[in-house]
KEKE-3310 file (N, C-alpha, C; in steps of 0.2 Angstrom, whole numbers, plus 5000, padded with zeros to 4 digits):
npx = (4905:4909:4911:4921:4930:4933:4940:4951:4957:4961:4970:4979:4985:4992:5001:5008:5014:5023:5031:5038:5045:5053:5060:5068:5075:5082:5090:5097:5103:5114:5108:5104:5101:5091:5081:5078:5074:5062:5055:5053:5045:5034:5029:5025:5015:5006:5002:4996:4985:4978:4974:4966:4956:4950:4946:4937:4927:4922:4917:4907:4899:4896:4888:4878:4872:4868:4876:4889:4901:4918:4935:4945:4958:4969:4981:4988:4992:5000:5010:5016:5022:5031:5039:5045:5053:5061:5068:5075:5083:5091:5098:5106:5114:5108:5095:5086:5078:5071:5067:5060:5049:5043:5040:5030:5020:5016:5004:4994:4997:4994:4981:4975:4980:4973:4960:4958:4960:4949:4939:4941:4939:4925:4919:4921:4912)
npy = (5042:5030:5028:5020:5020:5034:5035:5026:5033:5045:5039:5033:5043:5050:5040:5039:5052:5050:5040:5047:5055:5046:5042:5053:5054:5042:5045:5057:5056:5049:5038:5026:5012:5012:5020:5013:5001:5006:5011:4999:4991:5000:5001:4988:4987:4997:4990:4979:4986:4990:4978:4974:4983:4981:4968:4969:4977:4967:4958:4965:4966:4953:4949:4958:4953:4941:4930:4918:4923:4926:4924:4937:4937:4935:4927:4930:4943:4941:4933:4942:4951:4942:4940:4952:4952:4941:4946:4956:4947:4941:4952:4959:4970:4980:4981:4982:4972:4977:4990:4987:4981:4992:4999:4991:4993:5005:5009:5006:5015:5027:5025:5026:5038:5046:5043:5049:5063:5065:5062:5073:5083:5081:5084:5097:5104)
npz = (4958:4969:4987:4991:4980:4980:4992:4989:4978:4984:4994:4985:4979:4990:4993:4981:4981:4992:4987:4977:4985:4992:4981:4978:4990:4988:4977:4981:4994:5006:5010:5002:5003:5013:5007:4995:5000:5007:4995:4988:4997:4999:4986:4984:4994:4989:4978:4984:4991:4979:4974:4984:4984:4972:4973:4984:4977:4968:4977:4982:4971:4968:4980:4979:4967:4971:4970:4974:4985:4983:4990:4998:4994:5003:5003:4991:4993:5005:4998:4990:4999:5005:4994:4993:5004:5001:4990:4997:5005:4995:4988:4999:5000:4994:4999:5014:5026:5037:5033:5022:5028:5035:5024:5018:5027:5025:5017:5026:5037:5030:5027:5040:5045:5035:5039:5051:5047:5039:5047:5057:5048:5045:5057:5058:5050)
capx = (4910:4907:4915:4927:4934:4936:4946:4957:4960:4965:4976:4984:4989:4996:5006:5012:5019:5028:5035:5042:5050:5058:5065:5072:5079:5087:5095:5101:5105:5118:5104:5101:5098:5085:5076:5077:5069:5055:5052:5051:5040:5028:5026:5021:5010:5002:4999:4991:4979:4975:4971:4961:4950:4947:4942:4931:4922:4920:4913:4900:4895:4893:4883:4872:4868:4866:4881:4893:4907:4925:4939:4948:4965:4975:4987:4991:4995:5006:5015:5019:5026:5036:5043:5049:5058:5066:5072:5080:5089:5095:5102:5106:5118:5103:5089:5085:5071:5067:5064:5055:5043:5041:5037:5024:5015:5014:4997:4990:4998:4991:4974:4974:4980:4968:4954:4958:4959:4942:4935:4941:4936:4918:4917:4921:4906)
capy = (5038:5027:5030:5016:5023:5041:5034:5023:5038:5049:5035:5031:5050:5051:5035:5041:5057:5047:5036:5052:5058:5040:5042:5059:5052:5037:5048:5062:5056:5043:5032:5023:5006:5013:5022:5008:4997:5009:5011:4992:4989:5004:4999:4981:4990:5000:4984:4975:4990:4990:4972:4973:4987:4977:4962:4971:4978:4961:4955:4968:4965:4946:4949:4962:4949:4935:4925:4916:4928:4923:4927:4943:4935:4936:4923:4933:4949:4939:4931:4949:4953:4937:4941:4958:4949:4936:4951:4958:4942:4940:4957:4962:4976:4985:4981:4980:4969:4981:4996:4985:4980:4998:5001:4987:4996:5012:5010:5006:5021:5032:5024:5028:5046:5049:5042:5055:5069:5065:5063:5080:5088:5080:5087:5105:5106)
capz = (4960:4975:4992:4991:4975:4982:4997:4985:4974:4989:4997:4980:4977:4995:4992:4975:4984:4997:4983:4974:4991:4992:4975:4979:4995:4986:4972:4983:5000:5007:5013:4997:5005:5016:5003:4990:5003:5007:4989:4986:5001:4997:4979:4985:4998:4984:4974:4988:4991:4973:4973:4989:4982:4966:4976:4988:4973:4965:4982:4983:4965:4969:4985:4976:4962:4974:4968:4979:4985:4984:4996:4996:4992:5008:5001:4986:4997:5009:4994:4988:5005:5005:4988:4995:5009:4997:4987:5002:5007:4989:4988:5005:5000:4991:5002:5021:5028:5042:5030:5018:5032:5036:5017:5017:5032:5023:5015:5032:5040:5026:5028:5047:5045:5031:5042:5056:5044:5036:5053:5060:5043:5045:5063:5058:5046)
cpx = (4908:4912:4922:4932:4937:4941:4952:4960:4964:4971:4981:4988:4994:5002:5011:5017:5024:5033:5040:5047:5055:5063:5070:5077:5085:5092:5100:5104:5110:5115:5101:5098:5091:5079:5074:5072:5062:5052:5049:5045:5034:5025:5022:5015:5004:4998:4994:4985:4975:4971:4965:4955:4946:4943:4936:4925:4918:4915:4907:4896:4892:4888:4877:4868:4866:4870:4885:4899:4913:4929:4942:4955:4970:4981:4991:4995:5001:5011:5019:5024:5032:5041:5048:5055:5063:5071:5077:5085:5093:5100:5103:5110:5114:5097:5090:5078:5067:5064:5059:5048:5039:5037:5030:5018:5013:5007:4992:4991:4994:4983:4972:4974:4975:4961:4953:4957:4952:4938:4935:4938:4928:4915:4917:4915:4900)
cpy = (5036:5029:5026:5019:5030:5040:5031:5029:5043:5045:5034:5038:5051:5046:5037:5047:5055:5043:5041:5055:5052:5040:5047:5057:5047:5040:5053:5062:5050:5037:5028:5016:5007:5015:5017:5003:4999:5009:5004:4990:4993:5002:4992:4983:4993:4995:4980:4979:4990:4984:4971:4977:4983:4971:4963:4973:4972:4957:4958:4967:4958:4946:4953:4958:4942:4929:4923:4921:4924:4927:4933:4943:4937:4932:4927:4940:4947:4936:4937:4951:4948:4938:4947:4956:4945:4941:4954:4953:4940:4945:4962:4969:4982:4986:4979:4977:4974:4987:4993:4984:4986:5001:4997:4990:5002:5013:5010:5012:5027:5031:5027:5036:5049:5049:5048:5062:5070:5066:5070:5085:5087:5084:5095:5107:5107)
cpz = (4967:4981:4993:4986:4977:4987:4993:4981:4979:4992:4992:4979:4983:4995:4986:4977:4988:4992:4979:4979:4992:4987:4975:4984:4993:4981:4976:4990:5001:5009:5008:4999:5009:5012:4997:4993:5004:5001:4987:4991:5000:4991:4980:4989:4994:4980:4978:4990:4985:4972:4978:4987:4976:4969:4980:4983:4970:4970:4983:4977:4966:4974:4982:4971:4965:4972:4974:4979:4986:4989:4993:4995:4997:5006:4996:4989:5001:5004:4991:4993:5006:5000:4990:5000:5006:4993:4991:5004:5001:4988:4994:5005:4997:4995:5010:5023:5032:5038:5025:5021:5033:5029:5016:5022:5030:5021:5021:5036:5036:5027:5035:5048:5041:5035:5047:5053:5041:5042:5056:5055:5043:5052:5063:5054:5050)
residu = (MET:ASN:GLU:LEU:GLN:GLN:HIS:TRP:ARG:ARG:HIS:LYS:SER:TYR:ILE:LEU:TYR:LEU:LEU:SER:ILE:TYR:VAL:LEU:GLY:TRP:ALA:PHE:THR:PRO:TYR:GLU:GLN:ALA:PHE:SER:SER:LEU:LEU:LEU:GLY:THR:VAL:ILE:SER:LEU:TYR:ASN:GLY:TRP:THR:MET:VAL:ARG:LYS:VAL:GLU:ARG:LEU:GLY:GLN:ALA:VAL:ALA:SER:GLY:GLN:LYS:ALA:ARG:SER:LEU:GLY:MET:MET:SER:ARG:MET:ALA:ALA:ALA:VAL:LEU:ALA:VAL:PHE:ILE:ALA:PHE:ARG:TRP:PRO:GLU:GLN:PHE:SER:VAL:GLY:TRP:ILE:VAL:LEU:GLY:LEU:MET:THR:SER:TYR:VAL:VAL:ILE:ILE:ILE:ASP:PHE:PHE:PHE:GLN:LYS:THR:LYS:GLY:GLU:GLU:ARG)
# end
């Protein structure tokens, strides 16, 4: 398994753990709007990460075979984020834009935290 796939599997598992915590928070706390918004934002963040990994792999294959490389799909990821905000505006009693934005940033925070954990783990060896 290549290094990108290892990182993706690790990040995906961390995000799925967070999603399970958000579901428990939504079900058992009075902060349903916050947790449902975090849930929606994080699901879209997970989708955006998955599409990015897929497109980076395709880009690497295209470069290795000498073909023309396509874009990494920034517009599709932005459209997914805009969709989440539209959902928040459509159902403001269930979703909050601020919490959705925090959910959208979840994968980036997970990547940064994982980077520092892996870096300190590598220095200990």
